N, C-alpha and C positions, 0 to 999 in steps of 0.2 A: 727347783724352779725350772720350768720348761716352757717352750712355745707350744701352744695347744693346737693351733690350726694355721693354715696358709702355707706360703712358700718356705718358711723356716720350721714347719711343724716337727716336733720331736727334739729340736735342739735344746740342750741343757744350757742354762745361763749361769754365769759366774755370780756368786753371791757371797756374803760374809755375815757372821754373827756379831751384831752390835745392837745396843739398846735403841738407837735412833732408826734402825732399819727393821721394818715389819712388812715384808713383801706381801702383796695381795696373793691369797691362796689360789691354787688352780681352780677350785670350785667356784670362788667368787669371780675370778677372772673369766672363766668360761661362761658363767651366767651373764656377766656384764656384756661380753662381746656377743652373746646370743641376742640380748636386748637391743644393742645398737648396730647389729650386723649390716643393715642396709645403709647405714650412714658412714661406714668406715672407708669403703672404696673411694679413692681419690681425695680423701679428707686432709685438711690441715689440722694437726693435733697439737695441743698444748698440754704438757705433762708437768704439773706443779708438784714439788716435793718428789722428784722422779726416782729417788733411791737408786736402784740398780738399773732402772730403765725398763723394768718388766712390762708395764702397760704399753709403753712406746714401741718396744720390740714386737709385741703381739699385734699392735695396730699396723705397723709396717709390714709384718708378715701377712696380714689380711688385706693389704692393698692401699693403706694410707699413702698419700702422696708425700707428706712432709710431717716431721715431728720436731717440736722444740721442747727440749727437756730442761727444766729449771731446777737446780739443786744447789744448795749452799755448802754441803760437805765435800771436802777434797777427796776423802776416801771413797765416797759414793761416786764422784765423778770419775775416779780411777777405774772403778768397777764398770761404770757405763762405757768407758772407752775400751775396756777389755772385752765387753760384750759386743761392742761395735766391731772390733777386730775379729772376734770369734765368728760373727755372722757375716763378715766381709761386706759391710754396708758402707759405701763411700758417699752416697748422695741422699739428700732428703732428711738429713739429721743435723740439728743445731743443738749444741750443749751450752747452756748459759749458767755460769756460776753466779748465783744471786739468791737472795731471800725472795720467796714467792710473792709476798705482799709488795715489796719494793719493786720487783719486776712489773707487777700489774699497775702500780701507781705511776710508773714511768714509761709504760709501753707505748710505742708509736709504731704503727704498721697495720697490716691487714688483719682482719678478724680471723678467728679460728672457727672451724666447724665443730670440733669436739674439744672439751677441756676435761682432763682428769685431775682430780685433787685428792691426794692420798697422803695427808700429813702424818707425822709420827704420832702414835698414841702415847700417853694422853696429853697432848700438847695444848688443848683448849684454844686452838687457833682457827678452827673451822669457820666460825662465824666471821672472824676478821678477814679471812681469805675470801669468803663469799661476798662480803661487803666491798672489798677492794675490786673483785671481779665485776660486781654490778656497776661500778663507776668507770671501769676500764674499757678502752676501745678494743681490747682483745676479744670481747664477746658482743654479739648482737642478739636480736630476738630469735635468730635462726640457729644460734650456737647451742649445742646440747652439753650440759655440764653434769659430770658425775663426781660425787664426793663419797669416799669411804670414810666412815667415822665410827667411833666407839659408841656402843649403846649407852655408855655413861656420859656422853656428850650429845644429848638430843638436840636436834636442829629444828628451828621453827619452819612453818610453812612458807614464810616470806622473809627474805634477808635483803635489805637494801632494795634494789630493783629486780631481784630474782625471786621466782615463785617455784616451789617444789611441785613437780608434776607426777612424781612416782617415787616409791621407796621400797626397798627389799630388805628382809631380815636374814642374816646368816649367823645366828648365835650371838656372839659378843660384838660382831661387826654389822654395821648397817650400810647400805648403799642407797644414796639419795640422788635423785635426778632433778636438776633445776633448769629453768630457762628465764631469760630476761623478759620482763613485762614490756609490752608495747610502749607505755609511757616513759620507761627508763632508757629506751634505745637512744644512744647518742649522748648520754649523761656524761 
């Protein structure tokens, strides 16, 4: 696992083999960041189910202003901190030990520009996470939401107040893009 582009391009990240960790492949990550390239510079990013921080580190490398990584696993948080040390990043990073849905249900603060959702497969929590996000102040109609999920857990076109605006197929992985509908803003 490595940083593909930006100021940390080429840096290898610390990772580990565990059932609950399934890092986004370089192919999917590169495609994702090509799609959202114009939105990353200066963005506030929320990374739910952060794992090793792979997507957050890529976003920071490409000019994101701030990332908030939400992760419940102590081992994953240790890896995130190791990667933070490896990349020598002191500012613009917040690591939150919490369950993603609990975090969204209790979030109070400014909205995010980008939200990455990459839950462990096959957890069957994608829809619940999207429902929680649709009710959360973490996202507005301007927030771009990306969720990586298994082809075995298809997602509907609309979940709560979120509408799918795009999707991409990468074999057994799918990448779906959602945005809050106008009428759900402020729910």
